[in-house]
C-alpha positions as CSV (number, residue, x, y, z in Angstrom):
1,M,64.3,188.4,178.8
2,H,67.4,186.5,176.7
3,R,67.0,183.8,179.2
4,Q,63.6,183.3,178.9
5,Y,64.1,183.5,175.1
6,R,66.6,180.7,175.3
7,R,63.9,178.5,177.7
8,Q,61.3,178.8,175.4
9,L,63.6,177.4,172.9
10,R,64.8,174.8,174.5
11,L,61.4,173.6,175.2
12,L,60.3,174.3,171.5
13,I,63.3,171.5,170.6
14,F,62.3,169.2,173.6
15,L,58.8,169.0,171.8
16,L,59.5,169.1,168.1
17,L,62.9,166.7,168.0
18,P,60.7,163.4,167.8
19,L,58.9,164.5,164.8
20,L,62.3,166.1,163.1
21,L,64.3,162.6,163.9
22,L,61.3,160.5,162.8
23,A,61.1,162.2,159.5
24,C,64.7,162.1,159.2
25,N,64.5,158.4,159.7
26,A,61.9,157.9,157.2
27,A,64.2,159.5,154.8
28,S,67.3,157.4,155.4
29,Q,65.5,154.2,155.3
30,T,63.9,155.1,151.9
31,E,67.5,155.5,150.5
32,Q,68.5,152.0,152.3
33,P,67.4,150.1,148.8
34,E,69.9,152.2,146.8
35,T,72.9,152.5,149.3
36,M,72.8,149.2,151.0
37,A,76.1,148.6,152.5
38,S,78.2,146.4,150.2
39,D,78.7,144.1,153.6
40,A,75.4,143.7,154.5
41,I,75.0,140.1,155.9
42,T,73.1,137.3,155.2
43,L,73.2,133.9,156.6
44,S,72.7,130.5,154.8
45,F,69.4,128.4,154.5
46,V,69.6,125.3,157.4
47,G,66.0,124.5,158.0
48,T,64.5,122.0,159.9
49,D,65.9,118.5,158.2
50,N,67.9,117.7,161.2
51,L,64.8,118.1,163.4
52,P,61.7,115.7,163.7
53,T,59.2,115.4,161.2
54,G,56.8,119.1,162.1
55,F,58.8,120.3,164.6
56,D,58.5,124.1,164.9
57,A,62.2,125.8,165.8
58,E,61.1,129.5,166.8
59,G,63.1,132.1,166.6
60,H,62.9,134.1,170.0
61,R,62.5,137.6,169.3
62,G,64.0,136.8,165.7
63,T,67.4,136.0,166.6
64,R,68.2,137.9,170.0
65,G,71.5,136.1,170.1
66,L,72.6,137.1,166.8
67,R,70.8,140.5,166.2
68,P,69.4,143.2,168.5
69,E,65.7,141.7,169.5
70,N,62.4,142.4,168.1
71,T,64.0,144.1,164.7
72,L,64.0,143.8,161.1
73,P,67.5,142.6,161.2
74,A,66.6,140.0,163.9
75,F,63.4,138.8,162.0
76,E,65.4,138.6,158.3
77,T,68.4,136.7,160.2
78,A,66.0,134.2,162.0
79,L,64.4,133.6,158.1
80,D,68.0,133.3,156.3
81,L,68.5,130.2,158.8
82,G,65.0,128.8,157.9
83,V,63.2,128.8,161.0
84,T,59.5,127.7,161.1
85,T,58.1,130.1,163.4
86,L,59.0,134.1,164.1
87,E,58.2,134.4,168.1
88,L,57.6,138.4,169.4
89,D,56.4,140.5,171.6
90,L,53.8,143.1,170.9
91,H,53.0,146.6,172.7
92,F,50.0,148.9,172.3
93,T,51.0,152.8,172.0
94,Q,48.8,156.1,173.1
95,D,47.3,156.2,169.7
96,G,46.3,152.5,169.2
97,Q,49.4,151.0,167.2
98,V,50.4,147.6,167.6
99,V,53.8,147.7,167.9
100,V,57.0,145.1,168.2
101,W,58.7,145.1,171.3
102,H,59.3,143.4,174.4
103,D,59.8,145.9,177.8
104,P,56.7,148.0,178.6
105,I,59.5,151.3,178.4
106,L,62.0,152.5,176.2
107,D,65.1,151.4,177.6
108,D,68.1,153.2,177.3
109,T,70.0,150.0,177.6
110,K,68.5,149.0,174.3
111,C,67.6,152.2,172.4
112,R,68.8,155.6,171.6
113,L,68.2,158.5,170.0
114,P,70.5,158.8,166.2
115,E,72.8,161.5,166.0
116,D,72.5,164.4,164.8
117,P,75.8,166.2,163.3
118,A,73.9,169.9,162.6
119,N,72.9,169.7,166.4
120,P,75.0,167.7,168.5
121,D,73.6,169.6,171.7
122,A,70.1,168.4,171.0
123,L,68.2,167.7,173.9
124,D,67.5,164.0,174.4
125,P,63.2,164.3,174.8
126,R,63.7,161.0,177.2
127,N,62.9,162.4,181.1
128,P,65.9,160.7,183.1
129,L,63.6,161.4,186.1
130,R,60.7,158.9,185.0
131,R,60.1,155.6,182.8
132,I,58.7,156.2,179.7
133,F,55.9,154.2,179.0
134,I,55.3,153.1,175.0
135,S,51.6,153.3,176.1
136,Q,51.8,156.5,176.9
137,Q,53.9,157.8,173.8
138,P,52.5,158.0,170.1
139,L,53.8,155.7,167.6
140,S,55.8,159.0,166.1
141,V,58.0,159.1,169.3
142,V,58.3,155.2,169.9
143,Q,59.6,155.2,165.8
144,S,62.0,158.1,166.5
145,Y,64.8,155.9,168.3
146,I,67.2,153.1,166.9
147,C,67.1,150.0,169.1
148,D,70.7,148.6,168.0
149,L,72.4,148.2,171.7
150,N,73.1,145.0,173.5
151,P,72.4,145.2,177.1
152,D,73.7,142.4,177.8
153,E,77.1,141.3,175.8
154,D,78.3,138.7,178.2
155,R,75.0,136.6,177.5
156,F,74.7,137.4,174.1
157,P,78.3,138.2,172.9
158,E,77.8,137.3,169.2
159,Q,74.8,139.8,168.7
160,T,75.9,142.5,166.5
161,A,73.9,145.6,165.1
162,V,74.9,144.7,161.4
163,S,73.4,145.7,158.1
164,T,71.2,143.0,156.4
165,P,70.1,142.7,152.5
166,L,66.5,143.7,153.1
167,A,66.0,145.5,156.4
168,G,69.8,147.6,155.9
169,N,70.4,149.0,159.2
170,D,66.6,149.7,160.0
171,Y,66.6,149.2,163.7
172,R,63.3,150.8,164.7
173,I,61.0,149.9,166.9
174,I,58.3,148.4,163.9
175,T,54.5,147.9,163.9
176,L,53.1,144.6,163.4
177,A,51.5,145.6,160.2
178,E,55.2,146.4,159.0
179,L,56.4,143.0,159.7
180,F,54.0,141.5,158.3
181,D,54.7,143.6,155.2
182,F,58.4,142.9,155.6
183,V,58.0,139.1,155.5
184,D,56.0,139.3,152.2
185,A,58.8,141.1,150.8
186,Y,61.3,138.7,151.9
187,A,59.2,135.9,150.4
188,N,59.4,137.5,147.0
189,S,62.8,139.0,147.2
190,E,65.5,138.1,144.3
191,L,68.3,138.4,147.1
192,K,67.0,135.4,148.8
193,T,67.5,131.7,147.9
194,E,64.5,130.1,146.7
195,A,64.8,128.1,149.9
196,Q,64.5,131.1,152.0
197,R,61.6,132.4,149.8
198,N,59.5,129.4,149.9
199,N,60.4,129.3,153.7
200,A,59.0,133.2,154.0
201,A,56.2,132.4,152.7
202,T,54.6,129.7,155.0
203,V,56.2,130.9,158.2
204,Q,54.4,131.0,161.6
205,F,54.3,134.0,164.1
206,N,54.3,133.6,167.4
207,I,53.0,137.1,168.9
208,E,52.8,137.9,172.6
209,T,50.3,140.2,173.9
210,K,52.6,142.0,177.2
211,R,49.9,142.4,179.3
212,E,50.5,141.8,183.3
213,S,47.0,141.7,185.3
214,D,49.5,143.5,187.8
215,H,50.9,146.2,185.9
216,P,47.6,147.4,183.7
217,E,49.4,150.3,183.0
218,Y,51.8,148.8,180.5
219,I,48.9,148.5,177.9
220,D,46.7,150.7,179.4
221,D,43.6,150.5,177.2
222,G,41.0,149.9,180.2
223,F,41.3,146.2,179.6
224,T,39.4,144.6,182.7
225,G,39.6,141.0,181.6
226,G,36.3,140.4,181.2
227,E,36.1,140.7,177.4
228,A,38.7,141.8,175.1
229,G,40.3,145.0,175.0
230,P,41.2,147.5,172.2
231,F,44.6,145.5,172.2
232,E,43.5,142.5,171.4
233,L,40.6,143.8,169.2
234,A,43.7,145.6,167.3
235,I,45.4,142.3,167.0
236,L,43.1,140.2,165.4
237,E,42.0,143.0,163.0
238,I,45.4,143.3,161.6
239,V,45.7,139.3,161.4
240,N,42.6,138.3,160.3
241,G,42.5,142.0,157.6
242,R,45.8,139.7,156.0
243,S,44.2,136.3,155.9
244,L,46.9,135.2,158.4
245,T,44.8,133.4,161.1
246,D,46.0,129.9,160.0
247,R,49.6,131.3,160.5
248,V,49.8,132.7,163.9
249,I,49.4,132.0,167.4
250,I,48.5,134.3,169.8
251,Q,50.6,133.5,173.5
252,S,50.6,135.3,176.7
253,F,51.4,135.1,180.2
254,D,48.2,136.5,181.0
255,H,45.4,134.2,180.8
256,R,42.7,136.5,181.0
257,S,43.8,137.9,177.4
258,L,43.5,134.7,175.9
259,R,40.3,133.8,176.9
260,T,38.6,136.8,176.0
261,I,40.4,136.4,172.5
262,R,38.7,132.9,172.5
263,A,35.6,134.3,173.2
264,I,35.4,136.4,169.5
265,D,37.9,134.2,167.7
266,S,37.4,129.7,167.8
267,Q,39.9,129.3,165.1
268,I,43.3,131.2,165.9
269,R,45.8,129.2,168.0
270,L,46.5,130.2,171.7
271,A,49.3,129.1,173.6
272,A,49.6,130.1,177.5
273,L,53.2,130.8,178.8
274,T,53.7,129.4,182.1
275,T,56.7,129.6,184.7
276,G,57.0,128.2,187.7
277,G,54.1,126.7,189.8
278,E,52.0,124.3,188.9
279,A,51.4,123.3,185.1
280,K,47.1,123.3,185.1
281,L,47.1,121.2,181.5
282,D,43.5,120.0,182.4
283,V,42.7,123.8,182.7
284,Y,44.2,125.1,179.8
285,A,42.9,122.6,177.3
286,A,39.8,123.4,179.0
287,Y,40.1,126.9,178.2
288,K,40.5,125.5,174.5
289,F,44.1,126.6,174.3
290,N,46.2,125.2,172.0
291,V,49.9,125.0,173.2
292,W,51.6,124.7,176.5
293,S,54.3,126.7,176.5
294,P,56.3,126.5,179.8
295,N,60.0,127.9,180.9
296,Q,62.4,125.3,179.7
297,K,63.1,124.5,183.5
298,D,59.9,123.5,184.6
299,V,59.4,120.5,181.6
300,T,59.9,117.2,182.5
301,A,58.9,114.0,180.0
302,E,56.0,113.1,182.7
303,L,54.6,116.5,181.8
304,V,55.1,116.2,178.2
305,N,53.1,113.1,177.8
306,K,50.4,114.5,179.9
307,A,50.0,117.7,177.8
308,H,50.0,115.4,174.8
309,E,46.9,113.8,176.3
310,E,45.0,116.4,176.8
311,G,45.7,117.8,173.3
312,L,48.4,120.1,173.8
313,V,51.0,120.9,171.6
314,V,54.4,121.9,173.9
315,I,56.7,124.4,173.0
316,P,59.4,125.8,175.7
317,W,61.1,128.9,176.3
318,T,64.2,130.0,175.7
319,V,66.5,126.9,175.0
320,N,69.6,128.3,174.1
321,E,72.3,125.3,174.9
322,T,72.4,122.4,172.6
323,A,72.4,119.7,174.9
324,D,68.9,121.3,176.9
325,M,67.6,121.1,173.2
326,Q,68.7,117.5,172.4
327,R,67.4,116.6,176.2
328,L,63.7,118.6,175.4
329,I,63.7,116.8,171.9
330,D,64.0,113.1,173.2
331,W,61.3,114.0,175.7
332,G,58.8,114.7,172.6
333,V,58.3,118.6,172.4
334,D,56.7,119.6,169.5
335,G,58.8,122.9,169.6
336,I,61.5,125.1,171.0
337,I,62.1,128.7,171.4
338,S,65.3,129.9,171.2
339,D,67.5,133.2,170.9
340,R,69.8,130.9,169.0
341,P,67.9,129.5,166.5
342,D,71.1,128.6,164.2
343,L,72.5,126.3,167.0
344,L,68.7,124.6,167.1
345,L,69.0,124.1,163.5
346,N,72.4,122.7,163.1
347,L,72.0,120.0,165.7
348,P,73.8,116.7,164.6
């Protein structure tokens, strides 16, 4: 009986731990404004004065080269620098919440459970025998993790999980609504300069639906491609409900997702993400997409000109070397998505 009791106790801990962690995490976040570390990092505003007029400087996943991706500190850092657009990725939880995250799974190279000194032997609810899809977890479980790890230190040696003045150490997976609230708070914060506040009040959002036609389980909402799924409808409800249509671009590699959005929304801007293969610029224009967003390796000066002739804006991804940035600018691209917007904004 004693052995059976212990098994039952471990099972109970396994089931309740994510909710307990969420409660503790929320409490610590509530306290952050009063206990903000004196060494919180803020970067000086740079802005786009060194770039062509109207150029779109986009911070990829916030500022992945400087802060853990798609987190509030990453977005705060991008706003500090003065990007014109925050680029981010979206997934859909089991309980229908739109969350800002790139991967379909909770990846233990990026995310961890917070340490609990009172219970150091607590079980990790992640099952090592399977991948945990965000689409199969409620928001409460998704937000019980802290995603402040750097999975690629060789590629991003300057990425650090520091505290920032507004976000503090809040490295949770956030909802799209929480991001919009944060940017609004930033635009009204006395902790930021006038230039930073003014830029945040008009900053754009380039949001990606992380559908993959070969992996419907990644979103898992029954989407067939014929009409907008619950995921797309939830995104539009959040955007339109906050009157942000004119500040939002929706991008995707799954062009079915974009076509179904265009069928019900004629105003919002849509961006066709591509990598490799033929650039079907006339097709993107015929679908009434607004932006062609290719892998930077696929861009040529000729294709930039042809895209402009089709009425498409050209914004390549993900450009992190200054020589590549300058070459693309010389070819006439309209913007650049970069993990290092600090380098882009500081081009000579």
